[in-house]
C-alpha positions in Angstrom: 0.0 0.0 0.0 1.1 3.6 -0.7 2.3 5.7 2.1 -0.4 8.1 3.3 0.1 11.8 2.6 -0.2 14.7 5.0 -1.2 18.2 4.1 0.9 20.8 6.0 0.2 24.5 6.2 3.3 26.6 5.5 2.7 30.0 7.1 4.9 33.0 6.3 5.6 36.1 8.3 3.3 38.2 6.1 0.4 35.8 7.1 0.2 34.1 3.7 0.0 30.4 3.6 0.8 27.6 1.2 -0.3 24.0 1.5 2.3 21.3 1.2 1.5 17.6 0.4 4.2 15.4 2.1 4.7 11.8 3.2 5.5 11.1 6.8 8.8 9.5 5.7 10.0 12.6 3.9 12.7 14.6 5.6 12.8 18.3 6.5 15.5 18.8 3.8 13.2 17.1 1.2 10.4 19.5 2.2 12.7 22.5 1.7 14.0 21.2 -1.6 10.5 20.6 -2.9 8.8 23.8 -1.8 11.7 26.2 -1.8 14.0 25.1 -4.7 17.2 27.1 -4.7 16.4 28.7 -1.4 17.1 25.7 0.9 19.8 27.7 2.8 17.6 30.8 3.3 14.5 29.1 4.6 14.0 28.4 8.3 11.1 26.2 9.4 9.7 26.4 12.9 7.3 23.9 14.4 5.7 24.4 17.8 8.3 27.1 18.6 11.3 24.9 17.7 13.6 25.7 14.8 13.9 22.6 12.6 17.7 22.5 12.2 18.3 18.9 11.2 17.5 18.5 7.5 17.8 14.7 7.8 15.0 14.5 10.4 11.9 12.8 9.2 8.5 14.5 9.3 7.1 11.5 11.1 9.7 12.0 13.9 8.2 15.5 14.5 4.7 14.0 15.0 3.1 16.3 12.5 -0.6 15.9 12.0 -2.9 16.7 9.1 -2.9 20.5 8.6 -0.2 21.1 11.1 1.4 24.6 10.8 5.0 25.1 9.9 6.1 28.7 10.2 8.5 29.7 7.5 11.1 32.5 7.6 12.9 33.3 4.3 16.2 35.2 4.8 17.4 37.4 2.0 20.1 35.6 0.0 23.6 36.4 1.1 25.8 38.3 -1.4 28.3 36.3 -3.3 31.9 36.9 -2.0 33.7 39.5 -3.9 36.6 38.5 -6.1 40.1 39.5 -4.8 41.0 43.0 -5.9 37.4 44.2 -6.3 35.9 46.5 -3.7 33.4 44.9 -1.5 29.9 46.3 -1.0 29.7 49.6 0.7 28.2 49.9 4.1 25.0 51.8 4.2 25.3 55.5 4.9 24.1 56.6 8.3 20.7 58.1 8.4 20.7 61.9 8.1 19.8 63.7 11.3 16.6 65.5 10.3 15.1 68.6 11.8 12.0 66.5 12.8 14.0 64.3 15.1 15.4 67.4 16.9 12.1 69.3 17.2 10.8 67.5 20.3 14.0 67.6 22.3 14.3 71.4 21.4 10.7 72.0 22.6 11.5 70.1 25.9 14.6 72.2 26.4 12.8 75.4 25.7 10.0 74.4 28.1 12.6 73.6 30.8 14.2 77.0 30.3 10.8 78.7 30.5 9.9 76.9 33.7 13.3 77.8 35.2 12.6 81.5 34.4 9.1 81.2 35.7 10.4 79.9 39.1 13.3 82.3 39.3 11.4 85.5 38.1 7.9 84.9 39.2 7.1 88.6 39.1 7.5 88.7 35.3 5.0 85.9 34.6 1.3 86.6 34.9 -1.2 84.0 35.9 -2.3 83.7 32.2 1.3 83.2 31.1 1.8 80.5 33.7 -1.4 78.7 32.7 -0.4 78.8 29.1 3.0 77.4 30.0 1.4 74.6 32.0 -0.9 73.8 29.0 1.9 73.8 26.5 3.9 71.5 28.8 1.0 69.1 29.0 0.6 69.2 25.2 4.3 68.5 24.6 4.2 65.7 27.1 1.3 64.0 25.3 3.1 64.4 21.9 6.3 63.0 23.4 4.6 59.9 24.8 2.7 59.4 21.5 5.9 59.6 19.4 8.0 57.3 21.5 5.4 54.8 22.4 5.2 53.6 18.7 
Protein backbone atom coordinates (compact mmCIF):
# COMPACT_ATOMS: atom_id res chain seq x y z
CA UNK A 1 0.00 0.00 0.00
CA UNK A 2 1.08 3.56 -0.71
CA UNK A 3 2.34 5.67 2.15
CA UNK A 4 -0.39 8.11 3.29
CA UNK A 5 0.11 11.78 2.55
CA UNK A 6 -0.18 14.69 4.95
CA UNK A 7 -1.17 18.21 4.12
CA UNK A 8 0.89 20.80 6.01
CA UNK A 9 0.23 24.51 6.22
CA UNK A 10 3.34 26.59 5.49
CA UNK A 11 2.70 29.96 7.13
CA UNK A 12 4.91 32.96 6.30
CA UNK A 13 5.64 36.11 8.29
CA UNK A 14 3.30 38.17 6.11
CA UNK A 15 0.43 35.82 7.12
CA UNK A 16 0.22 34.15 3.71
CA UNK A 17 -0.03 30.38 3.61
CA UNK A 18 0.81 27.56 1.22
CA UNK A 19 -0.34 23.97 1.46
CA UNK A 20 2.30 21.26 1.19
CA UNK A 21 1.55 17.62 0.43
CA UNK A 22 4.18 15.41 2.05
CA UNK A 23 4.70 11.82 3.17
CA UNK A 24 5.53 11.12 6.82
CA UNK A 25 8.77 9.48 5.69
CA UNK A 26 9.97 12.64 3.94
CA UNK A 27 12.72 14.65 5.61
CA UNK A 28 12.85 18.32 6.52
CA UNK A 29 15.48 18.77 3.81
CA UNK A 30 13.25 17.14 1.19
CA UNK A 31 10.41 19.48 2.17
CA UNK A 32 12.72 22.47 1.73
CA UNK A 33 14.00 21.23 -1.65
CA UNK A 34 10.47 20.56 -2.92
CA UNK A 35 8.77 23.77 -1.82
CA UNK A 36 11.74 26.17 -1.76
CA UNK A 37 13.97 25.10 -4.66
CA UNK A 38 17.21 27.05 -4.72
CA UNK A 39 16.38 28.67 -1.37
CA UNK A 40 17.08 25.75 0.95
CA UNK A 41 19.81 27.66 2.77
CA UNK A 42 17.64 30.77 3.28
CA UNK A 43 14.50 29.06 4.61
CA UNK A 44 13.99 28.42 8.31
CA UNK A 45 11.13 26.15 9.36
CA UNK A 46 9.67 26.40 12.86
CA UNK A 47 7.26 23.88 14.38
CA UNK A 48 5.71 24.43 17.81
CA UNK A 49 8.29 27.08 18.63
CA UNK A 50 11.27 24.89 17.72
CA UNK A 51 13.58 25.66 14.81
CA UNK A 52 13.94 22.58 12.61
CA UNK A 53 17.73 22.54 12.18
CA UNK A 54 18.27 18.90 11.17
CA UNK A 55 17.47 18.49 7.47
CA UNK A 56 17.81 14.69 7.83
CA UNK A 57 15.01 14.47 10.42
CA UNK A 58 11.88 12.75 9.16
CA UNK A 59 8.53 14.50 9.35
CA UNK A 60 7.09 11.46 11.15
CA UNK A 61 9.65 12.04 13.91
CA UNK A 62 8.17 15.49 14.45
CA UNK A 63 4.71 13.97 15.03
CA UNK A 64 3.11 16.29 12.48
CA UNK A 65 -0.61 15.89 12.03
CA UNK A 66 -2.87 16.69 9.10
CA UNK A 67 -2.95 20.51 8.57
CA UNK A 68 -0.16 21.12 11.10
CA UNK A 69 1.35 24.59 10.78
CA UNK A 70 5.01 25.06 9.93
CA UNK A 71 6.12 28.68 10.25
CA UNK A 72 8.50 29.72 7.47
CA UNK A 73 11.08 32.48 7.57
CA UNK A 74 12.92 33.31 4.34
CA UNK A 75 16.19 35.16 4.82
CA UNK A 76 17.43 37.39 2.02
CA UNK A 77 20.10 35.63 -0.04
CA UNK A 78 23.63 36.41 1.09
CA UNK A 79 25.76 38.30 -1.37
CA UNK A 80 28.35 36.29 -3.28
CA UNK A 81 31.89 36.86 -1.99
CA UNK A 82 33.74 39.53 -3.93
CA UNK A 83 36.64 38.50 -6.10
CA UNK A 84 40.09 39.52 -4.83
CA UNK A 85 41.02 43.02 -5.88
CA UNK A 86 37.43 44.20 -6.30
CA UNK A 87 35.94 46.53 -3.73
CA UNK A 88 33.35 44.94 -1.48
CA UNK A 89 29.85 46.28 -0.95
CA UNK A 90 29.71 49.65 0.72
CA UNK A 91 28.24 49.90 4.15
CA UNK A 92 24.98 51.81 4.20
CA UNK A 93 25.31 55.51 4.91
CA UNK A 94 24.10 56.56 8.34
CA UNK A 95 20.66 58.10 8.36
CA UNK A 96 20.71 61.86 8.14
CA UNK A 97 19.79 63.68 11.30
CA UNK A 98 16.63 65.51 10.30
CA UNK A 99 15.09 68.60 11.84
CA UNK A 100 12.03 66.52 12.76
CA UNK A 101 14.04 64.31 15.06
CA UNK A 102 15.38 67.36 16.87
CA UNK A 103 12.10 69.25 17.22
CA UNK A 104 10.78 67.47 20.30
CA UNK A 105 14.04 67.64 22.30
CA UNK A 106 14.32 71.35 21.45
CA UNK A 107 10.74 71.98 22.64
CA UNK A 108 11.48 70.12 25.88
CA UNK A 109 14.65 72.17 26.39
CA UNK A 110 12.76 75.40 25.69
CA UNK A 111 10.02 74.41 28.14
CA UNK A 112 12.60 73.58 30.81
CA UNK A 113 14.18 77.01 30.31
CA UNK A 114 10.78 78.74 30.53
CA UNK A 115 9.91 76.85 33.74
CA UNK A 116 13.28 77.81 35.23
CA UNK A 117 12.63 81.46 34.37
CA UNK A 118 9.08 81.23 35.73
CA UNK A 119 10.36 79.88 39.06
CA UNK A 120 13.28 82.34 39.34
CA UNK A 121 11.45 85.46 38.09
CA UNK A 122 7.88 84.91 39.21
CA UNK A 123 7.08 88.62 39.09
CA UNK A 124 7.52 88.71 35.26
CA UNK A 125 5.01 85.90 34.56
CA UNK A 126 1.31 86.65 34.86
CA UNK A 127 -1.24 84.02 35.87
CA UNK A 128 -2.30 83.70 32.21
CA UNK A 129 1.29 83.17 31.06
CA UNK A 130 1.83 80.48 33.73
CA UNK A 131 -1.42 78.74 32.73
CA UNK A 132 -0.39 78.78 29.06
CA UNK A 133 3.04 77.41 29.99
CA UNK A 134 1.41 74.58 31.95
CA UNK A 135 -0.94 73.79 29.03
CA UNK A 136 1.94 73.82 26.54
CA UNK A 137 3.93 71.52 28.81
CA UNK A 138 1.00 69.10 28.97
CA UNK A 139 0.62 69.17 25.18
CA UNK A 140 4.32 68.50 24.57
CA UNK A 141 4.22 65.68 27.13
CA UNK A 142 1.34 63.97 25.30
CA UNK A 143 3.09 64.39 21.95
CA UNK A 144 6.32 62.95 23.36
CA UNK A 145 4.58 59.89 24.77
CA UNK A 146 2.68 59.38 21.50
CA UNK A 147 5.86 59.61 19.42
CA UNK A 148 8.04 57.35 21.53
CA UNK A 149 5.38 54.78 22.36
CA UNK A 150 5.24 53.55 18.73
